[in-house]
CHARMM-style PDB file with segment names, atoms N, HN, CA, C and O in Angstrom:
ATOM      1  N   MET     1      44.947 -57.397 -25.643  1.00  0.00      PROA
ATOM      2  CA  MET     1      43.737 -58.006 -25.143  1.00  0.00      PROA
ATOM      3  C   MET     1      42.530 -57.184 -25.576  1.00  0.00      PROA
ATOM      4  O   MET     1      42.512 -55.965 -25.409  1.00  0.00      PROA
ATOM      5  N   SER     2      41.521 -57.852 -26.133  1.00  0.00      PROA
ATOM      6  HN  SER     2      41.536 -58.843 -26.269  1.00  0.00      PROA
ATOM      7  CA  SER     2      40.326 -57.190 -26.628  1.00  0.00      PROA
ATOM      8  C   SER     2      39.305 -57.019 -25.509  1.00  0.00      PROA
ATOM      9  O   SER     2      39.146 -57.902 -24.667  1.00  0.00      PROA
ATOM     10  N   SER     3      38.608 -55.873 -25.502  1.00  0.00      PROA
ATOM     11  HN  SER     3      38.736 -55.156 -26.186  1.00  0.00      PROA
ATOM     12  CA  SER     3      37.556 -55.654 -24.516  1.00  0.00      PROA
ATOM     13  C   SER     3      36.198 -56.117 -25.055  1.00  0.00      PROA
ATOM     14  O   SER     3      35.188 -56.028 -24.356  1.00  0.00      PROA
ATOM     15  N   GLU     4      36.177 -56.603 -26.278  1.00  0.00      PROA
ATOM     16  HN  GLU     4      36.997 -56.675 -26.845  1.00  0.00      PROA
ATOM     17  CA  GLU     4      34.948 -57.096 -26.888  1.00  0.00      PROA
ATOM     18  C   GLU     4      34.525 -58.405 -26.221  1.00  0.00      PROA
ATOM     19  O   GLU     4      35.352 -59.302 -26.055  1.00  0.00      PROA
ATOM     20  N   PRO     5      33.235 -58.533 -25.831  1.00  0.00      PROA
ATOM     21  CA  PRO     5      32.812 -59.772 -25.174  1.00  0.00      PROA
ATOM     22  C   PRO     5      32.862 -60.967 -26.121  1.00  0.00      PROA
ATOM     23  O   PRO     5      32.551 -60.844 -27.306  1.00  0.00      PROA
ATOM     24  N   ARG     6      33.259 -62.128 -25.587  1.00  0.00      PROA
ATOM     25  HN  ARG     6      33.512 -62.228 -24.625  1.00  0.00      PROA
ATOM     26  CA  ARG     6      33.397 -63.356 -26.369  1.00  0.00      PROA
ATOM     27  C   ARG     6      32.592 -64.481 -25.733  1.00  0.00      PROA
ATOM     28  O   ARG     6      32.398 -64.505 -24.517  1.00  0.00      PROA
ATOM     29  N   CYS     7      32.133 -65.395 -26.545  1.00  0.00      PROA
ATOM     30  HN  CYS     7      32.290 -65.375 -27.532  1.00  0.00      PROA
ATOM     31  CA  CYS     7      31.367 -66.559 -26.102  1.00  0.00      PROA
ATOM     32  C   CYS     7      32.279 -67.511 -25.338  1.00  0.00      PROA
ATOM     33  O   CYS     7      33.387 -67.807 -25.786  1.00  0.00      PROA
ATOM     34  N   SER     8      31.823 -67.982 -24.205  1.00  0.00      PROA
ATOM     35  HN  SER     8      30.924 -67.741 -23.841  1.00  0.00      PROA
ATOM     36  CA  SER     8      32.622 -68.929 -23.420  1.00  0.00      PROA
ATOM     37  C   SER     8      32.585 -70.330 -24.017  1.00  0.00      PROA
ATOM     38  O   SER     8      33.369 -71.186 -23.609  1.00  0.00      PROA
ATOM     39  N   LEU     9      31.698 -70.585 -24.970  1.00  0.00      PROA
ATOM     40  HN  LEU     9      31.060 -69.890 -25.302  1.00  0.00      PROA
ATOM     41  CA  LEU     9      31.601 -71.904 -25.594  1.00  0.00      PROA
ATOM     42  C   LEU     9      32.451 -72.040 -26.845  1.00  0.00      PROA
ATOM     43  O   LEU     9      33.114 -73.060 -27.038  1.00  0.00      PROA
ATOM     44  N   CYS    10      32.438 -71.004 -27.712  1.00  0.00      PROA
ATOM     45  HN  CYS    10      31.900 -70.176 -27.555  1.00  0.00      PROA
ATOM     46  CA  CYS    10      33.158 -71.122 -28.993  1.00  0.00      PROA
ATOM     47  C   CYS    10      34.094 -69.952 -29.272  1.00  0.00      PROA
ATOM     48  O   CYS    10      34.757 -69.936 -30.309  1.00  0.00      PROA
ATOM     49  N   SER    11      34.163 -68.972 -28.369  1.00  0.00      PROA
ATOM     50  HN  SER    11      33.625 -68.985 -27.527  1.00  0.00      PROA
ATOM     51  CA  SER    11      34.983 -67.756 -28.503  1.00  0.00      PROA
ATOM     52  C   SER    11      34.495 -66.811 -29.593  1.00  0.00      PROA
ATOM     53  O   SER    11      35.223 -65.900 -29.987  1.00  0.00      PROA
ATOM     54  N   GLY    12      33.266 -67.014 -30.092  1.00  0.00      PROA
ATOM     55  HN  GLY    12      32.675 -67.754 -29.772  1.00  0.00      PROA
ATOM     56  CA  GLY    12      32.676 -66.094 -31.072  1.00  0.00      PROA
ATOM     57  C   GLY    12      32.342 -64.760 -30.428  1.00  0.00      PROA
ATOM     58  O   GLY    12      32.298 -64.650 -29.202  1.00  0.00      PROA
ATOM     59  N   ARG    13      32.107 -63.749 -31.251  1.00  0.00      PROA
ATOM     60  HN  ARG    13      32.143 -63.839 -32.246  1.00  0.00      PROA
ATOM     61  CA  ARG    13      31.772 -62.413 -30.755  1.00  0.00      PROA
ATOM     62  C   ARG    13      30.345 -62.399 -30.218  1.00  0.00      PROA
ATOM     63  O   ARG    13      29.443 -62.984 -30.817  1.00  0.00      PROA
ATOM     64  N   LEU    14      30.143 -61.720 -29.071  1.00  0.00      PROA
ATOM     65  HN  LEU    14      30.876 -61.245 -28.584  1.00  0.00      PROA
ATOM     66  CA  LEU    14      28.814 -61.571 -28.483  1.00  0.00      PROA
ATOM     67  C   LEU    14      28.253 -60.205 -28.817  1.00  0.00      PROA
ATOM     68  O   LEU    14      28.967 -59.203 -28.774  1.00  0.00      PROA
ATOM     69  N   VAL    15      26.957 -60.165 -29.155  1.00  0.00      PROA
ATOM     70  HN  VAL    15      26.377 -60.978 -29.190  1.00  0.00      PROA
ATOM     71  CA  VAL    15      26.263 -58.899 -29.382  1.00  0.00      PROA
ATOM     72  C   VAL    15      25.097 -58.814 -28.416  1.00  0.00      PROA
ATOM     73  O   VAL    15      24.479 -59.825 -28.080  1.00  0.00      PROA
ATOM     74  N   LYS    16      24.801 -57.599 -27.970  1.00  0.00      PROA
ATOM     75  HN  LYS    16      25.303 -56.779 -28.243  1.00  0.00      PROA
ATOM     76  CA  LYS    16      23.695 -57.387 -27.039  1.00  0.00      PROA
ATOM     77  C   LYS    16      22.392 -57.351 -27.831  1.00  0.00      PROA
ATOM     78  O   LYS    16      22.250 -56.568 -28.771  1.00  0.00      PROA
ATOM     79  N   GLU    17      21.445 -58.200 -27.449  1.00  0.00      PROA
ATOM     80  HN  GLU    17      21.560 -58.836 -26.686  1.00  0.00      PROA
ATOM     81  CA  GLU    17      20.158 -58.295 -28.138  1.00  0.00      PROA
ATOM     82  C   GLU    17      19.024 -58.043 -27.157  1.00  0.00      PROA
ATOM     83  O   GLU    17      19.087 -58.454 -25.998  1.00  0.00      PROA
ATOM     84  N   HSD    18      17.992 -57.367 -27.632  1.00  0.00      PROA
ATOM     85  HN  HSD    18      17.941 -57.033 -28.573  1.00  0.00      PROA
ATOM     86  CA  HSD    18      16.762 -57.157 -26.880  1.00  0.00      PROA
ATOM     87  C   HSD    18      15.689 -58.025 -27.515  1.00  0.00      PROA
ATOM     88  O   HSD    18      15.809 -58.419 -28.674  1.00  0.00      PROA
ATOM     89  N   CYS    19      14.648 -58.319 -26.764  1.00  0.00      PROA
ATOM     90  HN  CYS    19      14.550 -57.999 -25.822  1.00  0.00      PROA
ATOM     91  CA  CYS    19      13.541 -59.161 -27.245  1.00  0.00      PROA
ATOM     92  C   CYS    19      14.015 -60.574 -27.561  1.00  0.00      PROA
ATOM     93  O   CYS    19      13.515 -61.210 -28.489  1.00  0.00      PROA
ATOM     94  N   VAL    20      14.966 -61.057 -26.797  1.00  0.00      PROA
ATOM     95  HN  VAL    20      15.372 -60.540 -26.043  1.00  0.00      PROA
ATOM     96  CA  VAL    20      15.462 -62.422 -26.913  1.00  0.00      PROA
ATOM     97  C   VAL    20      14.820 -63.205 -25.778  1.00  0.00      PROA
ATOM     98  O   VAL    20      14.721 -62.702 -24.659  1.00  0.00      PROA
ATOM     99  N   VAL    21      14.391 -64.409 -26.046  1.00  0.00      PROA
ATOM    100  HN  VAL    21      14.471 -64.818 -26.955  1.00  0.00      PROA
ATOM    101  CA  VAL    21      13.818 -65.234 -24.990  1.00  0.00      PROA
ATOM    102  C   VAL    21      14.809 -66.332 -24.653  1.00  0.00      PROA
ATOM    103  O   VAL    21      15.103 -67.194 -25.481  1.00  0.00      PROA
ATOM    104  N   VAL    22      15.323 -66.294 -23.423  1.00  0.00      PROA
ATOM    105  HN  VAL    22      15.084 -65.594 -22.750  1.00  0.00      PROA
ATOM    106  CA  VAL    22      16.238 -67.306 -22.929  1.00  0.00      PROA
ATOM    107  C   VAL    22      15.550 -67.956 -21.733  1.00  0.00      PROA
ATOM    108  O   VAL    22      15.267 -67.285 -20.739  1.00  0.00      PROA
ATOM    109  N   ALA    23      15.281 -69.249 -21.822  1.00  0.00      PROA
ATOM    110  HN  ALA    23      15.510 -69.793 -22.629  1.00  0.00      PROA
ATOM    111  CA  ALA    23      14.579 -69.950 -20.747  1.00  0.00      PROA
ATOM    112  C   ALA    23      15.563 -70.528 -19.750  1.00  0.00      PROA
ATOM    113  O   ALA    23      16.550 -71.156 -20.133  1.00  0.00      PROA
ATOM    114  N   ALA    24      15.299 -70.317 -18.489  1.00  0.00      PROA
ATOM    115  HN  ALA    24      14.498 -69.806 -18.177  1.00  0.00      PROA
ATOM    116  CA  ALA    24      16.063 -70.918 -17.401  1.00  0.00      PROA
ATOM    117  C   ALA    24      15.034 -71.422 -16.394  1.00  0.00      PROA
ATOM    118  O   ALA    24      14.543 -70.673 -15.550  1.00  0.00      PROA
ATOM    119  N   ARG    25      14.725 -72.699 -16.505  1.00  0.00      PROA
ATOM    120  HN  ARG    25      15.123 -73.307 -17.191  1.00  0.00      PROA
ATOM    121  CA  ARG    25      13.642 -73.317 -15.726  1.00  0.00      PROA
ATOM    122  C   ARG    25      12.336 -72.648 -16.115  1.00  0.00      PROA
ATOM    123  O   ARG    25      11.977 -72.676 -17.292  1.00  0.00      PROA
ATOM    124  N   LEU    26      11.613 -72.049 -15.185  1.00  0.00      PROA
ATOM    125  HN  LEU    26      11.905 -72.026 -14.228  1.00  0.00      PROA
ATOM    126  CA  LEU    26      10.329 -71.419 -15.521  1.00  0.00      PROA
ATOM    127  C   LEU    26      10.440 -69.912 -15.714  1.00  0.00      PROA
ATOM    128  O   LEU    26       9.429 -69.238 -15.912  1.00  0.00      PROA
ATOM    129  N   VAL    27      11.651 -69.379 -15.659  1.00  0.00      PROA
ATOM    130  HN  VAL    27      12.472 -69.927 -15.498  1.00  0.00      PROA
ATOM    131  CA  VAL    27      11.885 -67.945 -15.848  1.00  0.00      PROA
ATOM    132  C   VAL    27      12.513 -67.731 -17.212  1.00  0.00      PROA
ATOM    133  O   VAL    27      13.340 -68.529 -17.651  1.00  0.00      PROA
ATOM    134  N   SER    28      12.122 -66.653 -17.885  1.00  0.00      PROA
ATOM    135  HN  SER    28      11.450 -66.005 -17.528  1.00  0.00      PROA
ATOM    136  CA  SER    28      12.762 -66.311 -19.154  1.00  0.00      PROA
ATOM    137  C   SER    28      13.299 -64.888 -19.068  1.00  0.00      PROA
ATOM    138  O   SER    28      12.879 -64.095 -18.226  1.00  0.00      PROA
ATOM    139  N   TYR    29      14.224 -64.592 -19.947  1.00  0.00      PROA
ATOM    140  HN  TYR    29      14.565 -65.237 -20.631  1.00  0.00      PROA
ATOM    141  CA  TYR    29      14.894 -63.295 -19.953  1.00  0.00      PROA
ATOM    142  C   TYR    29      14.667 -62.627 -21.296  1.00  0.00      PROA
ATOM    143  O   TYR    29      14.575 -63.309 -22.317  1.00  0.00      PROA
ATOM    144  N   ASN    30      14.577 -61.295 -21.313  1.00  0.00      PROA
ATOM    145  HN  ASN    30      14.652 -60.741 -20.484  1.00  0.00      PROA
ATOM    146  CA  ASN    30      14.293 -60.605 -22.568  1.00  0.00      PROA
ATOM    147  C   ASN    30      15.482 -59.841 -23.132  1.00  0.00      PROA
ATOM    148  O   ASN    30      15.359 -59.225 -24.190  1.00  0.00      PROA
ATOM    149  N   GLN    31      16.616 -59.859 -22.468  1.00  0.00      PROA
ATOM    150  HN  GLN    31      16.716 -60.359 -21.608  1.00  0.00      PROA
ATOM    151  CA  GLN    31      17.838 -59.261 -22.993  1.00  0.00      PROA
ATOM    152  C   GLN    31      18.977 -60.249 -22.763  1.00  0.00      PROA
ATOM    153  O   GLN    31      19.045 -60.904 -21.723  1.00  0.00      PROA
ATOM    154  N   ALA    32      19.855 -60.345 -23.732  1.00  0.00      PROA
ATOM    155  HN  ALA    32      19.799 -59.813 -24.577  1.00  0.00      PROA
ATOM    156  CA  ALA    32      20.947 -61.305 -23.601  1.00  0.00      PROA
ATOM    157  C   ALA    32      22.112 -60.916 -24.494  1.00  0.00      PROA
ATOM    158  O   ALA    32      21.956 -60.187 -25.473  1.00  0.00      PROA
ATOM    159  N   TRP    33      23.285 -61.421 -24.129  1.00  0.00      PROA
ATOM    160  HN  TRP    33      23.412 -62.013 -23.333  1.00  0.00      PROA
ATOM    161  CA  TRP    33      24.428 -61.413 -25.031  1.00  0.00      PROA
ATOM    162  C   TRP    33      24.250 -62.659 -25.890  1.00  0.00      PROA
ATOM    163  O   TRP    33      24.087 -63.753 -25.349  1.00  0.00      PROA
ATOM    164  N   VAL    34      24.278 -62.522 -27.210  1.00  0.00      PROA
ATOM    165  HN  VAL    34      24.410 -61.633 -27.649  1.00  0.00      PROA
ATOM    166  CA  VAL    34      24.073 -63.651 -28.121  1.00  0.00      PROA
ATOM    167  C   VAL    34      25.322 -63.813 -28.987  1.00  0.00      PROA
ATOM    168  O   VAL    34      25.832 -62.843 -29.546  1.00  0.00      PROA
ATOM    169  N   CYS    35      25.801 -65.039 -29.087  1.00  0.00      PROA
ATOM    170  HN  CYS    35      25.386 -65.827 -28.633  1.00  0.00      PROA
ATOM    171  CA  CYS    35      26.984 -65.333 -29.897  1.00  0.00      PROA
ATOM    172  C   CYS    35      26.598 -65.372 -31.367  1.00  0.00      PROA
ATOM    173  O   CYS    35      25.637 -66.045 -31.740  1.00  0.00      PROA
ATOM    174  N   ILE    36      27.343 -64.651 -32.208  1.00  0.00      PROA
ATOM    175  HN  ILE    36      28.124 -64.104 -31.905  1.00  0.00      PROA
ATOM    176  CA  ILE    36      27.025 -64.634 -33.638  1.00  0.00      PROA
ATOM    177  C   ILE    36      27.572 -65.859 -34.368  1.00  0.00      PROA
ATOM    178  O   ILE    36      27.305 -66.037 -35.556  1.00  0.00      PROA
ATOM    179  N   GLN    37      28.333 -66.705 -33.674  1.00  0.00      PROA
ATOM    180  HN  GLN    37      28.550 -66.560 -32.708  1.00  0.00      PROA
ATOM    181  CA  GLN    37      28.831 -67.932 -34.293  1.00  0.00      PROA
ATOM    182  C   GLN    37      27.944 -69.134 -33.965  1.00  0.00      PROA
ATOM    183  O   GLN    37      27.534 -69.866 -34.867  1.00  0.00      PROA
ATOM    184  N   CYS    38      27.648 -69.340 -32.686  1.00  0.00      PROA
ATOM    185  HN  CYS    38      27.981 -68.746 -31.954  1.00  0.00      PROA
ATOM    186  CA  CYS    38      26.906 -70.550 -32.295  1.00  0.00      PROA
ATOM    187  C   CYS    38      25.509 -70.258 -31.764  1.00  0.00      PROA
ATOM    188  O   CYS    38      24.772 -71.193 -31.452  1.00  0.00      PROA
ATOM    189  N   SER    39      25.124 -68.999 -31.653  1.00  0.00      PROA
ATOM    190  HN  SER    39      25.722 -68.239 -31.907  1.00  0.00      PROA
ATOM    191  CA  SER    39      23.811 -68.559 -31.191  1.00  0.00      PROA
ATOM    192  C   SER    39      23.558 -68.845 -29.706  1.00  0.00      PROA
ATOM    193  O   SER    39      22.408 -68.801 -29.269  1.00  0.00      PROA
ATOM    194  N   ALA    40      24.597 -69.137 -28.923  1.00  0.00      PROA
ATOM    195  HN  ALA    40      25.532 -69.174 -29.277  1.00  0.00      PROA
ATOM    196  CA  ALA    40      24.417 -69.283 -27.478  1.00  0.00      PROA
ATOM    197  C   ALA    40      23.991 -67.934 -26.917  1.00  0.00      PROA
ATOM    198  O   ALA    40      24.473 -66.891 -27.360  1.00  0.00      PROA
ATOM    199  N   ALA    41      23.096 -67.956 -25.952  1.00  0.00      PROA
ATOM    200  HN  ALA    41      22.704 -68.803 -25.592  1.00  0.00      PROA
ATOM    201  CA  ALA    41      22.593 -66.713 -25.364  1.00  0.00      PROA
ATOM    202  C   ALA    41      22.869 -66.708 -23.869  1.00  0.00      PROA
ATOM    203  O   ALA    41      22.651 -67.705 -23.182  1.00  0.00      PROA
ATOM    204  N   PHE    42      23.350 -65.575 -23.376  1.00  0.00      PROA
ATOM    205  HN  PHE    42      23.527 -64.765 -23.934  1.00  0.00      PROA
ATOM    206  CA  PHE    42      23.677 -65.401 -21.976  1.00  0.00      PROA
ATOM    207  C   PHE    42      22.823 -64.253 -21.448  1.00  0.00      PROA
ATOM    208  O   PHE    42      23.081 -63.098 -21.789  1.00  0.00      PROA
ATOM    209  N   PRO    43      21.802 -64.539 -20.614  1.00  0.00      PROA
ATOM    210  CA  PRO    43      20.857 -63.511 -20.171  1.00  0.00      PROA
ATOM    211  C   PRO    43      21.519 -62.398 -19.379  1.00  0.00      PROA
ATOM    212  O   PRO    43      22.466 -62.624 -18.625  1.00  0.00      PROA
ATOM    213  N   ILE    44      20.991 -61.173 -19.570  1.00  0.00      PROA
ATOM    214  HN  ILE    44      20.222 -60.990 -20.182  1.00  0.00      PROA
ATOM    215  CA  ILE    44      21.526 -60.022 -18.842  1.00  0.00      PROA
ATOM    216  C   ILE    44      20.436 -59.227 -18.136  1.00  0.00      PROA
ATOM    217  O   ILE    44      20.760 -58.316 -17.373  1.00  0.00      PROA
ATOM    218  N   ALA    45      19.162 -59.530 -18.355  1.00  0.00      PROA
ATOM    219  HN  ALA    45      18.899 -60.270 -18.975  1.00  0.00      PROA
ATOM    220  CA  ALA    45      18.085 -58.823 -17.678  1.00  0.00      PROA
ATOM    221  C   ALA    45      16.903 -59.767 -17.481  1.00  0.00      PROA
ATOM    222  O   ALA    45      16.542 -60.516 -18.389  1.00  0.00      PROA
ATOM    223  N   VAL    46      16.316 -59.729 -16.317  1.00  0.00      PROA
ATOM    224  HN  VAL    46      16.609 -59.120 -15.580  1.00  0.00      PROA
ATOM    225  CA  VAL    46      15.216 -60.640 -16.022  1.00  0.00      PROA
ATOM    226  C   VAL    46      13.895 -60.038 -16.470  1.00  0.00      PROA
ATOM    227  O   VAL    46      13.626 -58.857 -16.250  1.00  0.00      PROA
ATOM    228  N   TRP    47      13.075 -60.871 -17.102  1.00  0.00      PROA
ATOM    229  HN  TRP    47      13.293 -61.831 -17.281  1.00  0.00      PROA
ATOM    230  CA  TRP    47      11.735 -60.466 -17.495  1.00  0.00      PROA
ATOM    231  C   TRP    47      10.852 -61.697 -17.480  1.00  0.00      PROA
ATOM    232  O   TRP    47      10.955 -62.514 -18.395  1.00  0.00      PROA
ATOM    233  N   PRO    48       9.992 -61.875 -16.497  1.00  0.00      PROA
ATOM    234  CA  PRO    48       9.158 -63.076 -16.439  1.00  0.00      PROA
ATOM    235  C   PRO    48       8.250 -63.181 -17.663  1.00  0.00      PROA
ATOM    236  O   PRO    48       7.669 -62.185 -18.096  1.00  0.00      PROA
ATOM    237  N   ARG    49       8.132 -64.363 -18.208  1.00  0.00      PROA
ATOM    238  HN  ARG    49       8.604 -65.171 -17.856  1.00  0.00      PROA
ATOM    239  CA  ARG    49       7.262 -64.636 -19.359  1.00  0.00      PROA
ATOM    240  C   ARG    49       6.490 -65.922 -19.100  1.00  0.00      PROA
ATOM    241  O   ARG    49       6.719 -66.603 -18.101  1.00  0.00      PROA
ATOM    242  N   THR    50       5.585 -66.245 -19.996  1.00  0.00      PROA
ATOM    243  HN  THR    50       5.399 -65.692 -20.808  1.00  0.00      PROA
ATOM    244  CA  THR    50       4.806 -67.467 -19.866  1.00  0.00      PROA
ATOM    245  C   THR    50       5.615 -68.663 -20.342  1.00  0.00      PROA
ATOM    246  O   THR    50       6.772 -68.522 -20.738  1.00  0.00      PROA
ATOM    247  N   ALA    51       4.998 -69.846 -20.301  1.00  0.00      PROA
ATOM    248  HN  ALA    51       4.058 -69.960 -19.979  1.00  0.00      PROA
ATOM    249  CA  ALA    51       5.680 -71.068 -20.740  1.00  0.00      PROA
ATOM    250  C   ALA    51       6.178 -70.910 -22.172  1.00  0.00      PROA
ATOM    251  O   ALA    51       5.534 -70.259 -22.994  1.00  0.00      PROA
ATOM    252  N   LEU    52       7.322 -71.509 -22.460  1.00  0.00      PROA
ATOM    253  HN  LEU    52       7.845 -72.038 -21.792  1.00  0.00      PROA
ATOM    254  CA  LEU    52       7.979 -71.330 -23.752  1.00  0.00      PROA
ATOM    255  C   LEU    52       7.807 -72.549 -24.643  1.00  0.00      PROA
ATOM    256  O   LEU    52       7.686 -73.680 -24.173  1.00  0.00      PROA
ATOM    257  N   SER    53       7.801 -72.287 -25.929  1.00  0.00      PROA
ATOM    258  HN  SER    53       7.899 -71.369 -26.311  1.00  0.00      PROA
ATOM    259  CA  SER    53       7.830 -73.374 -26.901  1.00  0.00      PROA
ATOM    260  C   SER    53       9.136 -73.268 -27.671  1.00  0.00      PROA
ATOM    261  O   SER    53      10.072 -72.623 -27.198  1.00  0.00      PROA
ATOM    262  N   HSD    54       9.224 -73.878 -28.832  1.00  0.00      PROA
ATOM    263  HN  HSD    54       8.464 -74.401 -29.216  1.00  0.00      PROA
ATOM    264  CA  HSD    54      10.451 -73.872 -29.635  1.00  0.00      PROA
ATOM    265  C   HSD    54      10.723 -72.485 -30.220  1.00  0.00      PROA
ATOM    266  O   HSD    54       9.812 -71.845 -30.745  1.00  0.00      PROA
ATOM    267  N   PHE    55      11.967 -72.021 -30.133  1.00  0.00      PROA
ATOM    268  HN  PHE    55      12.707 -72.542 -29.708  1.00  0.00      PROA
ATOM    269  CA  PHE    55      12.390 -70.760 -30.718  1.00  0.00      PROA
ATOM    270  C   PHE    55      13.571 -70.993 -31.633  1.00  0.00      PROA
ATOM    271  O   PHE    55      14.425 -71.831 -31.346  1.00  0.00      PROA
ATOM    272  N   GLU    56      13.630 -70.261 -32.732  1.00  0.00      PROA
ATOM    273  HN  GLU    56      12.937 -69.580 -32.965  1.00  0.00      PROA
ATOM    274  CA  GLU    56      14.713 -70.392 -33.697  1.00  0.00      PROA
ATOM    275  C   GLU    56      15.966 -69.664 -33.188  1.00  0.00      PROA
ATOM    276  O   GLU    56      15.837 -68.677 -32.464  1.00  0.00      PROA
ATOM    277  N   PRO    57      17.169 -70.123 -33.546  1.00  0.00      PROA
ATOM    278  CA  PRO    57      18.385 -69.401 -33.160  1.00  0.00      PROA
ATOM    279  C   PRO    57      18.451 -68.061 -33.888  1.00  0.00      PROA
ATOM    280  O   PRO    57      17.971 -67.939 -35.015  1.00  0.00      PROA
ATOM    281  N   LEU    58      19.047 -67.058 -33.243  1.00  0.00      PROA
ATOM    282  HN  LEU    58      19.437 -67.158 -32.327  1.00  0.00      PROA
ATOM    283  CA  LEU    58      19.181 -65.745 -33.861  1.00  0.00      PROA
ATOM    284  C   LEU    58      20.342 -65.682 -34.843  1.00  0.00      PROA
ATOM    285  O   LEU    58      20.244 -65.025 -35.880  1.00  0.00      PROA
ATOM    286  N   TYR    59      21.451 -66.366 -34.521  1.00  0.00      PROA
ATOM    287  HN  TYR    59      21.531 -66.899 -33.678  1.00  0.00      PROA
ATOM    288  CA  TYR    59      22.655 -66.274 -35.339  1.00  0.00      PROA
ATOM    289  C   TYR    59      23.196 -67.652 -35.675  1.00  0.00      PROA
ATOM    290  O   TYR    59      23.030 -68.606 -34.915  1.00  0.00      PROA
ATOM    291  N   SER    60      23.845 -67.737 -36.827  1.00  0.00      PROA
ATOM    292  HN  SER    60      23.979 -66.962 -37.445  1.00  0.00      PROA
ATOM    293  CA  SER    60      24.588 -68.931 -37.212  1.00  0.00      PROA
ATOM    294  C   SER    60      25.701 -68.497 -38.144  1.00  0.00      PROA
ATOM    295  O   SER    60      25.446 -67.821 -39.141  1.00  0.00      PROA
ATOM    296  N   ASP    61      26.936 -68.878 -37.834  1.00  0.00      PROA
ATOM    297  HN  ASP    61      27.143 -69.427 -37.025  1.00  0.00      PROA
ATOM    298  CA  ASP    61      28.108 -68.524 -38.647  1.00  0.00      PROA
ATOM    299  C   ASP    61      28.206 -67.037 -38.949  1.00  0.00      PROA
ATOM    300  O   ASP    61      28.542 -66.646 -40.066  1.00  0.00      PROA
ATOM    301  N   GLY    62      27.911 -66.206 -37.949  1.00  0.00      PROA
ATOM    302  HN  GLY    62      27.637 -66.524 -37.041  1.00  0.00      PROA
ATOM    303  CA  GLY    62      28.069 -64.762 -38.106  1.00  0.00      PROA
ATOM    304  C   GLY    62      26.926 -64.049 -38.808  1.00  0.00      PROA
ATOM    305  O   GLY    62      27.013 -62.841 -39.031  1.00  0.00      PROA
ATOM    306  N   LYS    63      25.860 -64.749 -39.164  1.00  0.00      PROA
ATOM    307  HN  LYS    63      25.789 -65.730 -38.983  1.00  0.00      PROA
ATOM    308  CA  LYS    63      24.726 -64.129 -39.873  1.00  0.00      PROA
ATOM    309  C   LYS    63      23.467 -64.242 -39.034  1.00  0.00      PROA
ATOM    310  O   LYS    63      23.206 -65.274 -38.417  1.00  0.00      PROA
ATOM    311  N   ARG    64      22.700 -63.178 -39.020  1.00  0.00      PROA
ATOM    312  HN  ARG    64      22.912 -62.339 -39.521  1.00  0.00      PROA
ATOM    313  CA  ARG    64      21.433 -63.172 -38.277  1.00  0.00      PROA
ATOM    314  C   ARG    64      20.389 -63.933 -39.092  1.00  0.00      PROA
ATOM    315  O   ARG    64      20.164 -63.624 -40.263  1.00  0.00      PROA
ATOM    316  N   LEU    65      19.754 -64.923 -38.477  1.00  0.00      PROA
ATOM    317  HN  LEU    65      19.937 -65.175 -37.526  1.00  0.00      PROA
ATOM    318  CA  LEU    65      18.782 -65.753 -39.172  1.00  0.00      PROA
ATOM    319  C   LEU    65      17.350 -65.235 -39.012  1.00  0.00      PROA
ATOM    320  O   LEU    65      16.559 -65.289 -39.954  1.00  0.00      PROA
ATOM    321  N   VAL    66      17.030 -64.746 -37.846  1.00  0.00      PROA
ATOM    322  HN  VAL    66      17.672 -64.702 -37.082  1.00  0.00      PROA
ATOM    323  CA  VAL    66      15.670 -64.311 -37.540  1.00  0.00      PROA
ATOM    324  C   VAL    66      15.628 -62.797 -37.558  1.00  0.00      PROA
ATOM    325  O   VAL    66      16.443 -62.148 -36.902  1.00  0.00      PROA
ATOM    326  N   ASP    67      14.698 -62.227 -38.294  1.00  0.00      PROA
ATOM    327  HN  ASP    67      14.036 -62.754 -38.828  1.00  0.00      PROA
ATOM    328  CA  ASP    67      14.576 -60.780 -38.369  1.00  0.00      PROA
ATOM    329  C   ASP    67      13.117 -60.403 -38.162  1.00  0.00      PROA
ATOM    330  O   ASP    67      12.400 -60.082 -39.110  1.00  0.00      PROA
ATOM    331  N   LYS    68      12.689 -60.446 -36.895  1.00  0.00      PROA
ATOM    332  HN  LYS    68      13.271 -60.706 -36.125  1.00  0.00      PROA
ATOM    333  CA  LYS    68      11.325 -60.066 -36.582  1.00  0.00      PROA
ATOM    334  C   LYS    68      11.315 -59.160 -35.369  1.00  0.00      PROA
ATOM    335  O   LYS    68      12.162 -59.298 -34.487  1.00  0.00      PROA
ATOM    336  N   PRO    69      10.367 -58.231 -35.310  1.00  0.00      PROA
ATOM    337  CA  PRO    69      10.294 -57.313 -34.171  1.00  0.00      PROA
ATOM    338  C   PRO    69       9.831 -58.030 -32.903  1.00  0.00      PROA
ATOM    339  O   PRO    69       9.367 -59.168 -32.953  1.00  0.00      PROA
ATOM    340  N   CYS    70       9.966 -57.349 -31.776  1.00  0.00      PROA
ATOM    341  HN  CYS    70      10.344 -56.424 -31.736  1.00  0.00      PROA
ATOM    342  CA  CYS    70       9.537 -57.902 -30.475  1.00  0.00      PROA
ATOM    343  C   CYS    70       8.069 -58.245 -30.499  1.00  0.00      PROA
ATOM    344  OT1 CYS    70       7.530 -58.720 -29.499  1.00  0.00      PROA
TER     345      CYS     70
END
């Protein structure tokens, strides 16, 4: 059994990311586990932010798509 975190949606590997915006109603989070296969994000730290617009996925098929600083 692997201790590496896995995505509950596609079983892809999860990596810990900072400066990620995950919206949950009117609250957003700035740290999350992000799946490198399907780009699903699971928040791990709360950080209130303003209203959100469209954001690009961080990962697709194991490759990071967005490479910009916080």
